[in-house]
CHARMM internal coordinates of N, CA and C (Angstrom, degrees):
IC EDIT
DIST 1 N 1 CA 1.4456
DIST 1 CA 1 C 1.5253
ANGL 1 N 1 CA 1 C 111.05
DIST 1 C 2 N 1.3298
ANGL 1 CA 1 C 2 N 117.31
DIHE 1 N 1 CA 1 C 2 N -34.58
DIST 2 N 2 CA 1.4519
ANGL 1 C 2 N 2 CA 119.79
DIHE 1 CA 1 C 2 N 2 CA -179.49
DIST 2 CA 2 C 1.5220
ANGL 2 N 2 CA 2 C 111.71
DIHE 1 C 2 N 2 CA 2 C -67.75
DIST 2 C 3 N 1.3222
ANGL 2 CA 2 C 3 N 116.90
DIHE 2 N 2 CA 2 C 3 N -25.25
DIST 3 N 3 CA 1.4567
ANGL 2 C 3 N 3 CA 120.24
DIHE 2 CA 2 C 3 N 3 CA 178.90
DIST 3 CA 3 C 1.5231
ANGL 3 N 3 CA 3 C 110.77
DIHE 2 C 3 N 3 CA 3 C -71.14
DIST 3 C 4 N 1.3173
ANGL 3 CA 3 C 4 N 117.78
DIHE 3 N 3 CA 3 C 4 N -23.15
DIST 4 N 4 CA 1.4650
ANGL 3 C 4 N 4 CA 122.01
DIHE 3 CA 3 C 4 N 4 CA -179.84
DIST 4 CA 4 C 1.5287
ANGL 4 N 4 CA 4 C 112.41
DIHE 3 C 4 N 4 CA 4 C -82.76
DIST 4 C 5 N 1.3154
ANGL 4 CA 4 C 5 N 118.40
DIHE 4 N 4 CA 4 C 5 N -15.93
DIST 5 N 5 CA 1.4644
ANGL 4 C 5 N 5 CA 121.85
DIHE 4 CA 4 C 5 N 5 CA -175.34
DIST 5 CA 5 C 1.5318
ANGL 5 N 5 CA 5 C 113.07
DIHE 4 C 5 N 5 CA 5 C -58.02
DIST 5 C 6 N 1.3353
ANGL 5 CA 5 C 6 N 120.62
DIHE 5 N 5 CA 5 C 6 N -45.77
DIST 6 N 6 CA 1.4691
ANGL 5 C 6 N 6 CA 118.59
DIHE 5 CA 5 C 6 N 6 CA 178.34
DIST 6 CA 6 C 1.5248
ANGL 6 N 6 CA 6 C 112.56
DIHE 5 C 6 N 6 CA 6 C -63.26
DIST 6 C 7 N 1.3208
ANGL 6 CA 6 C 7 N 117.04
DIHE 6 N 6 CA 6 C 7 N -35.77
DIST 7 N 7 CA 1.4614
ANGL 6 C 7 N 7 CA 120.32
DIHE 6 CA 6 C 7 N 7 CA 178.17
DIST 7 CA 7 C 1.5186
ANGL 7 N 7 CA 7 C 110.90
DIHE 6 C 7 N 7 CA 7 C -66.06
DIST 7 C 8 N 1.3118
ANGL 7 CA 7 C 8 N 116.83
DIHE 7 N 7 CA 7 C 8 N -42.66
DIST 8 N 8 CA 1.4590
ANGL 7 C 8 N 8 CA 121.09
DIHE 7 CA 7 C 8 N 8 CA 179.37
DIST 8 CA 8 C 1.5222
ANGL 8 N 8 CA 8 C 110.32
DIHE 7 C 8 N 8 CA 8 C -64.13
DIST 8 C 9 N 1.3113
ANGL 8 CA 8 C 9 N 117.15
DIHE 8 N 8 CA 8 C 9 N -42.70
DIST 9 N 9 CA 1.4660
ANGL 8 C 9 N 9 CA 120.24
DIHE 8 CA 8 C 9 N 9 CA 179.43
DIST 9 CA 9 C 1.5285
ANGL 9 N 9 CA 9 C 111.17
DIHE 8 C 9 N 9 CA 9 C -65.61
DIST 9 C 10 N 1.3253
ANGL 9 CA 9 C 10 N 117.20
DIHE 9 N 9 CA 9 C 10 N -38.42
DIST 10 N 10 CA 1.4628
ANGL 9 C 10 N 10 CA 120.48
DIHE 9 CA 9 C 10 N 10 CA 178.16
DIST 10 CA 10 C 1.5198
ANGL 10 N 10 CA 10 C 110.74
DIHE 9 C 10 N 10 CA 10 C -65.44
DIST 10 C 11 N 1.3192
ANGL 10 CA 10 C 11 N 117.42
DIHE 10 N 10 CA 10 C 11 N -42.46
DIST 11 N 11 CA 1.4683
ANGL 10 C 11 N 11 CA 120.65
DIHE 10 CA 10 C 11 N 11 CA 178.16
DIST 11 CA 11 C 1.5278
ANGL 11 N 11 CA 11 C 111.52
DIHE 10 C 11 N 11 CA 11 C -66.16
DIST 11 C 12 N 1.3207
ANGL 11 CA 11 C 12 N 116.94
DIHE 11 N 11 CA 11 C 12 N -37.67
DIST 12 N 12 CA 1.4627
ANGL 11 C 12 N 12 CA 120.14
DIHE 11 CA 11 C 12 N 12 CA 177.94
DIST 12 CA 12 C 1.5240
ANGL 12 N 12 CA 12 C 110.55
DIHE 11 C 12 N 12 CA 12 C -65.52
DIST 12 C 13 N 1.3180
ANGL 12 CA 12 C 13 N 116.99
DIHE 12 N 12 CA 12 C 13 N -43.24
DIST 13 N 13 CA 1.4590
ANGL 12 C 13 N 13 CA 120.17
DIHE 12 CA 12 C 13 N 13 CA 177.75
DIST 13 CA 13 C 1.5102
ANGL 13 N 13 CA 13 C 112.21
DIHE 12 C 13 N 13 CA 13 C -64.47
DIST 13 C 14 N 1.3134
ANGL 13 CA 13 C 14 N 116.65
DIHE 13 N 13 CA 13 C 14 N -39.40
DIST 14 N 14 CA 1.4652
ANGL 13 C 14 N 14 CA 120.57
DIHE 13 CA 13 C 14 N 14 CA 178.20
DIST 14 CA 14 C 1.5197
ANGL 14 N 14 CA 14 C 111.07
DIHE 13 C 14 N 14 CA 14 C -65.28
DIST 14 C 15 N 1.3209
ANGL 14 CA 14 C 15 N 117.04
DIHE 14 N 14 CA 14 C 15 N -41.66
DIST 15 N 15 CA 1.4637
ANGL 14 C 15 N 15 CA 119.11
DIHE 14 CA 14 C 15 N 15 CA -179.94
DIST 15 CA 15 C 1.5238
ANGL 15 N 15 CA 15 C 111.30
DIHE 14 C 15 N 15 CA 15 C -66.84
DIST 15 C 16 N 1.3305
ANGL 15 CA 15 C 16 N 117.35
DIHE 15 N 15 CA 15 C 16 N -33.42
DIST 16 N 16 CA 1.4613
ANGL 15 C 16 N 16 CA 119.68
DIHE 15 CA 15 C 16 N 16 CA 176.42
DIST 16 CA 16 C 1.5254
ANGL 16 N 16 CA 16 C 111.69
DIHE 15 C 16 N 16 CA 16 C -70.35
DIST 16 C 17 N 1.3223
ANGL 16 CA 16 C 17 N 116.38
DIHE 16 N 16 CA 16 C 17 N -33.47
DIST 17 N 17 CA 1.4608
ANGL 16 C 17 N 17 CA 119.91
DIHE 16 CA 16 C 17 N 17 CA -179.96
DIST 17 CA 17 C 1.5222
ANGL 17 N 17 CA 17 C 111.36
DIHE 16 C 17 N 17 CA 17 C -72.14
DIST 17 C 18 N 1.3130
ANGL 17 CA 17 C 18 N 117.00
DIHE 17 N 17 CA 17 C 18 N -31.74
DIST 18 N 18 CA 1.4636
ANGL 17 C 18 N 18 CA 121.36
DIHE 17 CA 17 C 18 N 18 CA -177.03
DIST 18 CA 18 C 1.5274
ANGL 18 N 18 CA 18 C 111.39
DIHE 17 C 18 N 18 CA 18 C -81.86
DIST 18 C 19 N 1.3192
ANGL 18 CA 18 C 19 N 117.94
DIHE 18 N 18 CA 18 C 19 N -33.93
DIST 19 N 19 CA 1.4580
ANGL 18 C 19 N 19 CA 121.52
DIHE 18 CA 18 C 19 N 19 CA -176.07
DIST 19 CA 19 C 1.5273
ANGL 19 N 19 CA 19 C 110.38
DIHE 18 C 19 N 19 CA 19 C -68.42
DIST 19 C 20 N 1.2945
ANGL 19 CA 19 C 20 N 115.99
DIHE 19 N 19 CA 19 C 20 N 139.61
DIST 20 N 20 CA 1.4580
ANGL 19 C 20 N 20 CA 121.64
DIHE 19 CA 19 C 20 N 20 CA 177.64
DIST 20 CA 20 C 1.5088
ANGL 20 N 20 CA 20 C 110.82
DIHE 19 C 20 N 20 CA 20 C -79.75
DIST 20 C 21 N 1.3235
ANGL 20 CA 20 C 21 N 118.45
DIHE 20 N 20 CA 20 C 21 N 161.88
DIST 21 N 21 CA 1.4566
ANGL 20 C 21 N 21 CA 120.83
DIHE 20 CA 20 C 21 N 21 CA -177.86
DIST 21 CA 21 C 1.5319
ANGL 21 N 21 CA 21 C 112.89
DIHE 20 C 21 N 21 CA 21 C -63.37
DIST 21 C 22 N 1.3348
ANGL 21 CA 21 C 22 N 118.07
DIHE 21 N 21 CA 21 C 22 N -34.06
DIST 22 N 22 CA 1.4602
ANGL 21 C 22 N 22 CA 119.94
DIHE 21 CA 21 C 22 N 22 CA 179.56
DIST 22 CA 22 C 1.5223
ANGL 22 N 22 CA 22 C 111.02
DIHE 21 C 22 N 22 CA 22 C -70.48
DIST 22 C 23 N 1.3184
ANGL 22 CA 22 C 23 N 117.10
DIHE 22 N 22 CA 22 C 23 N -31.25
DIST 23 N 23 CA 1.4507
ANGL 22 C 23 N 23 CA 121.47
DIHE 22 CA 22 C 23 N 23 CA -178.65
DIST 23 CA 23 C 1.5318
ANGL 23 N 23 CA 23 C 111.22
DIHE 22 C 23 N 23 CA 23 C -74.06
DIST 23 C 24 N 1.3232
ANGL 23 CA 23 C 24 N 116.99
DIHE 23 N 23 CA 23 C 24 N -30.35
DIST 24 N 24 CA 1.4537
ANGL 23 C 24 N 24 CA 120.65
DIHE 23 CA 23 C 24 N 24 CA -173.21
DIST 24 CA 24 C 1.5185
ANGL 24 N 24 CA 24 C 112.86
DIHE 23 C 24 N 24 CA 24 C -90.36
DIST 24 C 25 N 1.3193
ANGL 24 CA 24 C 25 N 117.61
DIHE 24 N 24 CA 24 C 25 N 0.11
DIST 25 N 25 CA 1.4564
ANGL 24 C 25 N 25 CA 119.48
DIHE 24 CA 24 C 25 N 25 CA -177.33
DIST 25 CA 25 C 1.5252
ANGL 25 N 25 CA 25 C 110.31
DIHE 24 C 25 N 25 CA 25 C -61.19
DIST 25 C 26 N 1.3028
ANGL 25 CA 25 C 26 N 116.74
DIHE 25 N 25 CA 25 C 26 N 118.78
DIST 26 N 26 CA 1.4563
ANGL 25 C 26 N 26 CA 123.07
DIHE 25 CA 25 C 26 N 26 CA -179.70
DIST 26 CA 26 C 1.5192
ANGL 26 N 26 CA 26 C 113.39
DIHE 25 C 26 N 26 CA 26 C 86.39
DIST 26 C 27 N 1.3240
ANGL 26 CA 26 C 27 N 116.86
DIHE 26 N 26 CA 26 C 27 N -18.26
DIST 27 N 27 CA 1.4581
ANGL 26 C 27 N 27 CA 120.36
DIHE 26 CA 26 C 27 N 27 CA -175.30
DIST 27 CA 27 C 1.5229
ANGL 27 N 27 CA 27 C 111.80
DIHE 26 C 27 N 27 CA 27 C -72.66
DIST 27 C 28 N 1.3069
ANGL 27 CA 27 C 28 N 118.00
DIHE 27 N 27 CA 27 C 28 N -43.38
DIST 28 N 28 CA 1.4590
ANGL 27 C 28 N 28 CA 120.42
DIHE 27 CA 27 C 28 N 28 CA -174.42
DIST 28 CA 28 C 1.5218
ANGL 28 N 28 CA 28 C 111.84
DIHE 27 C 28 N 28 CA 28 C -64.78
DIST 28 C 29 N 1.3187
ANGL 28 CA 28 C 29 N 116.50
DIHE 28 N 28 CA 28 C 29 N -45.76
DIST 29 N 29 CA 1.4621
ANGL 28 C 29 N 29 CA 119.06
DIHE 28 CA 28 C 29 N 29 CA 179.56
DIST 29 CA 29 C 1.5284
ANGL 29 N 29 CA 29 C 110.20
DIHE 28 C 29 N 29 CA 29 C -66.55
DIST 29 C 30 N 1.3299
ANGL 29 CA 29 C 30 N 116.79
DIHE 29 N 29 CA 29 C 30 N -42.01
DIST 30 N 30 CA 1.4640
ANGL 29 C 30 N 30 CA 120.13
DIHE 29 CA 29 C 30 N 30 CA 178.35
DIST 30 CA 30 C 1.5151
ANGL 30 N 30 CA 30 C 112.13
DIHE 29 C 30 N 30 CA 30 C -63.99
DIST 30 C 31 N 1.3329
ANGL 30 CA 30 C 31 N 116.94
DIHE 30 N 30 CA 30 C 31 N -38.95
DIST 31 N 31 CA 1.4617
ANGL 30 C 31 N 31 CA 120.57
DIHE 30 CA 30 C 31 N 31 CA 179.80
DIST 31 CA 31 C 1.5207
ANGL 31 N 31 CA 31 C 110.64
DIHE 30 C 31 N 31 CA 31 C -66.73
DIST 31 C 32 N 1.3240
ANGL 31 CA 31 C 32 N 117.45
DIHE 31 N 31 CA 31 C 32 N -39.16
DIST 32 N 32 CA 1.4659
ANGL 31 C 32 N 32 CA 120.06
DIHE 31 CA 31 C 32 N 32 CA 179.17
DIST 32 CA 32 C 1.5207
ANGL 32 N 32 CA 32 C 110.86
DIHE 31 C 32 N 32 CA 32 C -64.81
DIST 32 C 33 N 1.3176
ANGL 32 CA 32 C 33 N 116.55
DIHE 32 N 32 CA 32 C 33 N -45.25
DIST 33 N 33 CA 1.4645
ANGL 32 C 33 N 33 CA 120.50
DIHE 32 CA 32 C 33 N 33 CA 179.45
DIST 33 CA 33 C 1.5280
ANGL 33 N 33 CA 33 C 110.47
DIHE 32 C 33 N 33 CA 33 C -65.95
DIST 33 C 34 N 1.3281
ANGL 33 CA 33 C 34 N 116.94
DIHE 33 N 33 CA 33 C 34 N -41.85
DIST 34 N 34 CA 1.4594
ANGL 33 C 34 N 34 CA 120.55
DIHE 33 CA 33 C 34 N 34 CA 179.40
DIST 34 CA 34 C 1.5201
ANGL 34 N 34 CA 34 C 112.49
DIHE 33 C 34 N 34 CA 34 C -65.45
DIST 34 C 35 N 1.3232
ANGL 34 CA 34 C 35 N 117.01
DIHE 34 N 34 CA 34 C 35 N -37.54
DIST 35 N 35 CA 1.4634
ANGL 34 C 35 N 35 CA 120.42
DIHE 34 CA 34 C 35 N 35 CA 179.06
DIST 35 CA 35 C 1.5218
ANGL 35 N 35 CA 35 C 110.89
DIHE 34 C 35 N 35 CA 35 C -65.98
DIST 35 C 36 N 1.3092
ANGL 35 CA 35 C 36 N 116.64
DIHE 35 N 35 CA 35 C 36 N -41.70
DIST 36 N 36 CA 1.4751
ANGL 35 C 36 N 36 CA 119.55
DIHE 35 CA 35 C 36 N 36 CA 178.26
DIST 36 CA 36 C 1.5247
ANGL 36 N 36 CA 36 C 109.90
DIHE 35 C 36 N 36 CA 36 C -65.67
DIST 36 C 37 N 1.3261
ANGL 36 CA 36 C 37 N 116.55
DIHE 36 N 36 CA 36 C 37 N -43.46
DIST 37 N 37 CA 1.4679
ANGL 36 C 37 N 37 CA 119.91
DIHE 36 CA 36 C 37 N 37 CA 178.63
DIST 37 CA 37 C 1.5184
ANGL 37 N 37 CA 37 C 111.58
DIHE 36 C 37 N 37 CA 37 C -63.22
DIST 37 C 38 N 1.3235
ANGL 37 CA 37 C 38 N 117.16
DIHE 37 N 37 CA 37 C 38 N -42.95
DIST 38 N 38 CA 1.4537
ANGL 37 C 38 N 38 CA 120.68
DIHE 37 CA 37 C 38 N 38 CA 178.46
DIST 38 CA 38 C 1.5123
ANGL 38 N 38 CA 38 C 112.14
DIHE 37 C 38 N 38 CA 38 C -65.26
DIST 38 C 39 N 1.3133
ANGL 38 CA 38 C 39 N 116.71
DIHE 38 N 38 CA 38 C 39 N -36.33
DIST 39 N 39 CA 1.4672
ANGL 38 C 39 N 39 CA 120.51
DIHE 38 CA 38 C 39 N 39 CA 177.44
DIST 39 CA 39 C 1.5241
ANGL 39 N 39 CA 39 C 110.82
DIHE 38 C 39 N 39 CA 39 C -65.44
DIST 39 C 40 N 1.3137
ANGL 39 CA 39 C 40 N 116.54
DIHE 39 N 39 CA 39 C 40 N -38.09
DIST 40 N 40 CA 1.4632
ANGL 39 C 40 N 40 CA 120.12
DIHE 39 CA 39 C 40 N 40 CA -179.97
DIST 40 CA 40 C 1.5251
ANGL 40 N 40 CA 40 C 111.17
DIHE 39 C 40 N 40 CA 40 C -68.97
DIST 40 C 41 N 1.3373
ANGL 40 CA 40 C 41 N 117.02
DIHE 40 N 40 CA 40 C 41 N -31.06
DIST 41 N 41 CA 1.4610
ANGL 40 C 41 N 41 CA 120.58
DIHE 40 CA 40 C 41 N 41 CA -179.93
DIST 41 CA 41 C 1.5202
ANGL 41 N 41 CA 41 C 110.40
DIHE 40 C 41 N 41 CA 41 C -67.98
DIST 41 C 42 N 1.3121
ANGL 41 CA 41 C 42 N 117.44
DIHE 41 N 41 CA 41 C 42 N -44.29
DIST 42 N 42 CA 1.4512
ANGL 41 C 42 N 42 CA 119.71
DIHE 41 CA 41 C 42 N 42 CA 179.69
DIST 42 CA 42 C 1.5056
ANGL 42 N 42 CA 42 C 111.15
DIHE 41 C 42 N 42 CA 42 C 172.08
DIST 42 C 43 N 1.3280
ANGL 42 CA 42 C 43 N 114.74
DIHE 42 N 42 CA 42 C 43 N 168.08
DIST 43 N 43 CA 1.4602
ANGL 42 C 43 N 43 CA 120.18
DIHE 42 CA 42 C 43 N 43 CA -179.04
DIST 43 CA 43 C 1.5157
ANGL 43 N 43 CA 43 C 110.65
DIHE 42 C 43 N 43 CA 43 C -62.15
DIST 43 C 44 N 1.3135
ANGL 43 CA 43 C 44 N 116.15
DIHE 43 N 43 CA 43 C 44 N 138.53
DIST 44 N 44 CA 1.4499
ANGL 43 C 44 N 44 CA 121.10
DIHE 43 CA 43 C 44 N 44 CA 175.78
DIST 44 CA 44 C 1.5118
ANGL 44 N 44 CA 44 C 114.73
DIHE 43 C 44 N 44 CA 44 C 85.77
DIST 44 C 45 N 1.3213
ANGL 44 CA 44 C 45 N 118.29
DIHE 44 N 44 CA 44 C 45 N -3.49
DIST 45 N 45 CA 1.4546
ANGL 44 C 45 N 45 CA 120.31
DIHE 44 CA 44 C 45 N 45 CA -178.64
DIST 45 CA 45 C 1.5296
ANGL 45 N 45 CA 45 C 112.84
DIHE 44 C 45 N 45 CA 45 C -96.59
DIST 45 C 46 N 1.3180
ANGL 45 CA 45 C 46 N 117.71
DIHE 45 N 45 CA 45 C 46 N -2.01
DIST 46 N 46 CA 1.4581
ANGL 45 C 46 N 46 CA 120.64
DIHE 45 CA 45 C 46 N 46 CA -177.37
DIST 46 CA 46 C 1.5233
ANGL 46 N 46 CA 46 C 111.33
DIHE 45 C 46 N 46 CA 46 C -66.20
DIST 46 C 47 N 1.3212
ANGL 46 CA 46 C 47 N 117.82
DIHE 46 N 46 CA 46 C 47 N -40.76
DIST 47 N 47 CA 1.4703
ANGL 46 C 47 N 47 CA 119.79
DIHE 46 CA 46 C 47 N 47 CA 179.73
DIST 47 CA 47 C 1.5163
ANGL 47 N 47 CA 47 C 111.56
DIHE 46 C 47 N 47 CA 47 C -67.30
DIST 47 C 48 N 1.3243
ANGL 47 CA 47 C 48 N 116.46
DIHE 47 N 47 CA 47 C 48 N -41.25
DIST 48 N 48 CA 1.4622
ANGL 47 C 48 N 48 CA 119.53
DIHE 47 CA 47 C 48 N 48 CA 177.19
DIST 48 CA 48 C 1.5255
ANGL 48 N 48 CA 48 C 110.62
DIHE 47 C 48 N 48 CA 48 C -64.35
DIST 48 C 49 N 1.3222
ANGL 48 CA 48 C 49 N 116.64
DIHE 48 N 48 CA 48 C 49 N -40.14
DIST 49 N 49 CA 1.4585
ANGL 48 C 49 N 49 CA 120.46
DIHE 48 CA 48 C 49 N 49 CA 177.44
DIST 49 CA 49 C 1.5132
ANGL 49 N 49 CA 49 C 112.17
DIHE 48 C 49 N 49 CA 49 C -65.05
DIST 49 C 50 N 1.3340
ANGL 49 CA 49 C 50 N 116.66
DIHE 49 N 49 CA 49 C 50 N -38.36
DIST 50 N 50 CA 1.4629
ANGL 49 C 50 N 50 CA 120.13
DIHE 49 CA 49 C 50 N 50 CA 177.99
DIST 50 CA 50 C 1.5229
ANGL 50 N 50 CA 50 C 111.23
DIHE 49 C 50 N 50 CA 50 C -65.92
DIST 50 C 51 N 1.3197
ANGL 50 CA 50 C 51 N 117.16
DIHE 50 N 50 CA 50 C 51 N -41.15
DIST 51 N 51 CA 1.4649
ANGL 50 C 51 N 51 CA 120.37
DIHE 50 CA 50 C 51 N 51 CA 179.19
DIST 51 CA 51 C 1.5230
ANGL 51 N 51 CA 51 C 110.75
DIHE 50 C 51 N 51 CA 51 C -65.21
DIST 51 C 52 N 1.3212
ANGL 51 CA 51 C 52 N 116.79
DIHE 51 N 51 CA 51 C 52 N -44.66
DIST 52 N 52 CA 1.4628
ANGL 51 C 52 N 52 CA 120.19
DIHE 51 CA 51 C 52 N 52 CA 178.99
DIST 52 CA 52 C 1.5262
ANGL 52 N 52 CA 52 C 110.81
DIHE 51 C 52 N 52 CA 52 C -66.55
DIST 52 C 53 N 1.3166
ANGL 52 CA 52 C 53 N 117.36
DIHE 52 N 52 CA 52 C 53 N -41.18
DIST 53 N 53 CA 1.4612
ANGL 52 C 53 N 53 CA 120.80
DIHE 52 CA 52 C 53 N 53 CA 178.99
DIST 53 CA 53 C 1.5114
ANGL 53 N 53 CA 53 C 112.26
DIHE 52 C 53 N 53 CA 53 C -63.95
DIST 53 C 54 N 1.3260
ANGL 53 CA 53 C 54 N 116.81
DIHE 53 N 53 CA 53 C 54 N -37.47
DIST 54 N 54 CA 1.4584
ANGL 53 C 54 N 54 CA 120.71
DIHE 53 CA 53 C 54 N 54 CA 177.11
DIST 54 CA 54 C 1.5222
ANGL 54 N 54 CA 54 C 110.49
DIHE 53 C 54 N 54 CA 54 C -63.64
DIST 54 C 55 N 1.3157
ANGL 54 CA 54 C 55 N 116.92
DIHE 54 N 54 CA 54 C 55 N -45.66
DIST 55 N 55 CA 1.4606
ANGL 54 C 55 N 55 CA 120.77
DIHE 54 CA 54 C 55 N 55 CA -179.74
DIST 55 CA 55 C 1.5262
ANGL 55 N 55 CA 55 C 111.27
DIHE 54 C 55 N 55 CA 55 C -62.92
DIST 55 C 56 N 1.3205
ANGL 55 CA 55 C 56 N 116.60
DIHE 55 N 55 CA 55 C 56 N -44.10
DIST 56 N 56 CA 1.4651
ANGL 55 C 56 N 56 CA 120.40
DIHE 55 CA 55 C 56 N 56 CA -179.50
DIST 56 CA 56 C 1.5244
ANGL 56 N 56 CA 56 C 110.62
DIHE 55 C 56 N 56 CA 56 C -67.66
DIST 56 C 57 N 1.3304
ANGL 56 CA 56 C 57 N 116.94
DIHE 56 N 56 CA 56 C 57 N -43.02
DIST 57 N 57 CA 1.4636
ANGL 56 C 57 N 57 CA 120.24
DIHE 56 CA 56 C 57 N 57 CA 179.28
DIST 57 CA 57 C 1.5135
ANGL 57 N 57 CA 57 C 112.36
DIHE 56 C 57 N 57 CA 57 C -62.71
DIST 57 C 58 N 1.3260
ANGL 57 CA 57 C 58 N 116.98
DIHE 57 N 57 CA 57 C 58 N -40.85
DIST 58 N 58 CA 1.4672
ANGL 57 C 58 N 58 CA 120.80
DIHE 57 CA 57 C 58 N 58 CA 178.06
DIST 58 CA 58 C 1.5222
ANGL 58 N 58 CA 58 C 110.31
DIHE 57 C 58 N 58 CA 58 C -65.87
DIST 58 C 59 N 1.3216
ANGL 58 CA 58 C 59 N 116.92
DIHE 58 N 58 CA 58 C 59 N -41.29
DIST 59 N 59 CA 1.4645
ANGL 58 C 59 N 59 CA 121.21
DIHE 58 CA 58 C 59 N 59 CA 179.40
DIST 59 CA 59 C 1.5272
ANGL 59 N 59 CA 59 C 111.02
DIHE 58 C 59 N 59 CA 59 C -62.19
DIST 59 C 60 N 1.3346
ANGL 59 CA 59 C 60 N 116.23
DIHE 59 N 59 CA 59 C 60 N -45.29
DIST 60 N 60 CA 1.4693
ANGL 59 C 60 N 60 CA 119.69
DIHE 59 CA 59 C 60 N 60 CA 179.96
DIST 60 CA 60 C 1.5248
ANGL 60 N 60 CA 60 C 111.98
DIHE 59 C 60 N 60 CA 60 C -65.47
DIST 60 C 61 N 1.3334
ANGL 60 CA 60 C 61 N 117.06
DIHE 60 N 60 CA 60 C 61 N -38.47
DIST 61 N 61 CA 1.4693
ANGL 60 C 61 N 61 CA 119.87
DIHE 60 CA 60 C 61 N 61 CA 179.14
DIST 61 CA 61 C 1.5228
ANGL 61 N 61 CA 61 C 110.54
DIHE 60 C 61 N 61 CA 61 C -66.58
DIST 61 C 62 N 1.3220
ANGL 61 CA 61 C 62 N 117.27
DIHE 61 N 61 CA 61 C 62 N -39.93
DIST 62 N 62 CA 1.4684
ANGL 61 C 62 N 62 CA 120.63
DIHE 61 CA 61 C 62 N 62 CA 178.53
DIST 62 CA 62 C 1.5245
ANGL 62 N 62 CA 62 C 110.48
DIHE 61 C 62 N 62 CA 62 C -66.87
DIST 62 C 63 N 1.3144
ANGL 62 CA 62 C 63 N 116.09
DIHE 62 N 62 CA 62 C 63 N -39.52
DIST 63 N 63 CA 1.4693
ANGL 62 C 63 N 63 CA 120.85
DIHE 62 CA 62 C 63 N 63 CA 179.08
DIST 63 CA 63 C 1.5246
ANGL 63 N 63 CA 63 C 110.68
DIHE 62 C 63 N 63 CA 63 C -64.64
DIST 63 C 64 N 1.3325
ANGL 63 CA 63 C 64 N 116.73
DIHE 63 N 63 CA 63 C 64 N -40.66
DIST 64 N 64 CA 1.4590
ANGL 63 C 64 N 64 CA 120.78
DIHE 63 CA 63 C 64 N 64 CA 179.18
DIST 64 CA 64 C 1.5321
ANGL 64 N 64 CA 64 C 110.40
DIHE 63 C 64 N 64 CA 64 C -68.97
DIST 64 C 65 N 1.3208
ANGL 64 CA 64 C 65 N 117.13
DIHE 64 N 64 CA 64 C 65 N -35.78
DIST 65 N 65 CA 1.4609
ANGL 64 C 65 N 65 CA 120.87
DIHE 64 CA 64 C 65 N 65 CA 179.57
DIST 65 CA 65 C 1.5263
ANGL 65 N 65 CA 65 C 111.19
DIHE 64 C 65 N 65 CA 65 C -66.46
DIST 65 C 66 N 1.3417
ANGL 65 CA 65 C 66 N 117.27
DIHE 65 N 65 CA 65 C 66 N -37.19
DIST 66 N 66 CA 1.4625
ANGL 65 C 66 N 66 CA 120.92
DIHE 65 CA 65 C 66 N 66 CA 179.41
DIST 66 CA 66 C 1.5179
ANGL 66 N 66 CA 66 C 111.81
DIHE 65 C 66 N 66 CA 66 C -68.95
DIST 66 C 67 N 1.3378
ANGL 66 CA 66 C 67 N 117.40
DIHE 66 N 66 CA 66 C 67 N -32.20
DIST 67 N 67 CA 1.4653
ANGL 66 C 67 N 67 CA 121.06
DIHE 66 CA 66 C 67 N 67 CA -176.31
DIST 67 CA 67 C 1.5119
ANGL 67 N 67 CA 67 C 113.17
DIHE 66 C 67 N 67 CA 67 C -73.30
END
COOR INIT
IC SEED 1 N 1 CA 1 C
IC BUILD
């Protein structure tokens, strides 16, 4: 699993470089919180937590923007 860490970090950096600023609104903070929460739950859940946190953060930011 440790051998995959550089690949995961490279893919995460690439996805951040490709995403536009409007697309990432709320995603970065949500992904950070989700990754920490997923890490606390157990090994291997940090990526799933980051993905879920990004989706929730983006949804909340879009909802707040509409209001």
